[in-house]
TORVOKE-733934 format. One record per residue (C-alpha): x, y, z. Coordinates in Angstrom, 2 decimals. Last residue first. Layout:
residues N
+---------+---------+---------+
:       X :       Y :       Z :
+---------+---------+---------+
:       X :       Y :       Z :
...
+---------+---------+---------+
END
This chain:
residues 114
+---------+---------+---------+
:       X :       Y :       Z :
+---------+---------+---------+
:   -5.07 :  -14.95 :   31.63 :
:   -7.69 :  -12.22 :   31.12 :
:   -5.08 :   -9.46 :   30.70 :
:   -3.56 :  -11.25 :   27.71 :
:   -6.90 :  -11.63 :   25.94 :
:   -7.87 :   -8.00 :   26.51 :
:   -4.52 :   -6.75 :   25.20 :
:   -4.78 :   -8.98 :   22.14 :
:   -8.40 :   -7.96 :   21.52 :
:   -7.48 :   -4.27 :   21.54 :
:   -4.39 :   -4.89 :   19.41 :
:   -6.49 :   -6.90 :   16.88 :
:   -9.24 :   -4.27 :   16.46 :
:   -7.59 :   -2.44 :   13.51 :
:   -7.11 :   -5.88 :   11.93 :
:  -10.89 :   -6.15 :   11.46 :
:  -10.88 :   -6.96 :    7.73 :
:   -7.96 :   -9.23 :    8.62 :
:  -10.34 :  -11.90 :    9.98 :
:  -10.90 :  -12.53 :   13.71 :
:  -10.92 :  -16.16 :   14.88 :
:  -12.36 :  -16.36 :   18.40 :
:  -10.90 :  -18.79 :   20.96 :
:  -12.99 :  -19.13 :   24.14 :
:  -15.26 :  -21.75 :   22.56 :
:  -12.60 :  -24.20 :   21.40 :
:  -15.03 :  -26.04 :   19.16 :
:  -14.62 :  -29.73 :   18.45 :
:  -17.53 :  -30.64 :   16.15 :
:  -15.37 :  -30.68 :   13.03 :
:  -11.72 :  -30.40 :   14.08 :
:   -9.70 :  -27.30 :   15.01 :
:  -12.92 :  -25.29 :   15.51 :
:  -12.14 :  -21.70 :   16.44 :
:  -15.30 :  -19.70 :   17.15 :
:  -16.13 :  -17.27 :   14.37 :
:  -15.41 :  -13.82 :   12.96 :
:  -16.52 :  -13.06 :    9.40 :
:  -18.50 :   -9.95 :   10.32 :
:  -17.72 :   -8.96 :   13.90 :
:  -20.16 :  -10.18 :   16.56 :
:  -17.71 :  -12.83 :   17.79 :
:  -15.16 :  -10.15 :   18.60 :
:  -17.62 :   -8.06 :   20.60 :
:  -18.98 :  -11.07 :   22.50 :
:  -15.50 :  -12.29 :   23.45 :
:  -14.42 :   -8.76 :   24.43 :
:  -17.53 :   -8.43 :   26.62 :
:  -16.78 :  -11.58 :   28.60 :
:  -13.79 :  -13.73 :   27.76 :
:  -11.27 :  -14.02 :   24.95 :
:   -8.58 :  -16.37 :   23.70 :
:   -7.65 :  -14.63 :   20.44 :
:   -7.39 :  -15.79 :   16.87 :
:   -5.62 :  -13.92 :   14.11 :
:   -6.60 :  -14.44 :   10.49 :
:   -4.42 :  -14.63 :    7.36 :
:   -3.58 :  -18.30 :    7.91 :
:   -4.15 :  -18.92 :   11.60 :
:   -2.05 :  -16.52 :   13.64 :
:   -2.08 :  -16.92 :   17.40 :
:   -3.20 :  -14.92 :   20.40 :
:   -3.58 :  -15.52 :   24.17 :
:   -1.24 :  -18.40 :   24.80 :
:   -0.35 :  -19.44 :   28.33 :
:    3.38 :  -19.81 :   28.97 :
:    3.10 :  -18.87 :   32.60 :
:    6.57 :  -17.33 :   32.57 :
:    6.06 :  -14.98 :   29.64 :
:    2.46 :  -14.68 :   28.45 :
:    1.93 :  -16.14 :   25.02 :
:    1.96 :  -14.90 :   21.47 :
:    1.53 :  -17.00 :   18.36 :
:    2.97 :  -18.84 :   15.40 :
:    0.78 :  -21.77 :   14.33 :
:    1.72 :  -25.44 :   14.58 :
:   -1.11 :  -26.01 :   17.06 :
:    0.61 :  -23.45 :   19.31 :
:    3.97 :  -21.88 :   18.49 :
:    6.10 :  -19.33 :   20.37 :
:    6.57 :  -15.61 :   20.73 :
:    6.83 :  -13.92 :   24.12 :
:    4.43 :  -11.53 :   25.73 :
:    4.01 :   -8.59 :   28.10 :
:    1.53 :   -5.87 :   27.04 :
:    3.12 :   -2.43 :   27.42 :
:    0.89 :   -0.79 :   24.80 :
:    3.87 :   -0.32 :   22.46 :
:    4.70 :   -4.01 :   22.91 :
:    1.10 :   -4.81 :   21.94 :
:    1.34 :   -2.76 :   18.74 :
:    4.71 :   -4.27 :   17.78 :
:    3.41 :   -7.80 :   18.44 :
:    0.28 :   -7.14 :   16.36 :
:    2.39 :   -5.80 :   13.50 :
:    4.75 :   -8.79 :   13.65 :
:    1.82 :  -11.23 :   13.86 :
:    0.28 :   -9.71 :   10.75 :
:    3.66 :   -9.94 :    8.99 :
:    3.81 :  -13.63 :    9.92 :
:    0.67 :  -14.32 :    7.90 :
:    0.43 :  -18.10 :    8.21 :
:    0.34 :  -19.74 :    4.79 :
:   -3.14 :  -20.24 :    3.35 :
:   -4.88 :  -23.54 :    4.10 :
:   -5.53 :  -26.11 :    1.36 :
:   -2.20 :  -27.89 :    1.93 :
:   -3.21 :  -28.32 :    5.58 :
:   -6.03 :  -30.67 :    4.55 :
:   -4.07 :  -33.86 :    5.29 :
:   -6.09 :  -36.91 :    4.36 :
:   -6.73 :  -39.34 :    7.22 :
:   -4.23 :  -42.14 :    7.67 :
:   -4.54 :  -45.64 :    6.25 :
+---------+---------+---------+
END
């Protein structure tokens, strides 16, 4: 018997949020291409194919390091991505839409850290 699928409880991925983030990053000269990671739409560096941002429901998560990681994690409602209980992906910080004004900054920082 397989484990229950909890994806039905998750909100749909906010593609409009990804569109806005992509437009902002393109305007900043950040190179990226769109693809999917963990079944979620996201942005990755062209050529290398490494992801730096992806949409998870209404939130956007970023692969961050250093000061940007600490700043994002300190935001109200932000948290380390945990795809399964007890399996944190410590570099990936989930940033809620209340902080959407910071998403381009975190996206640029995440891409430059690859």
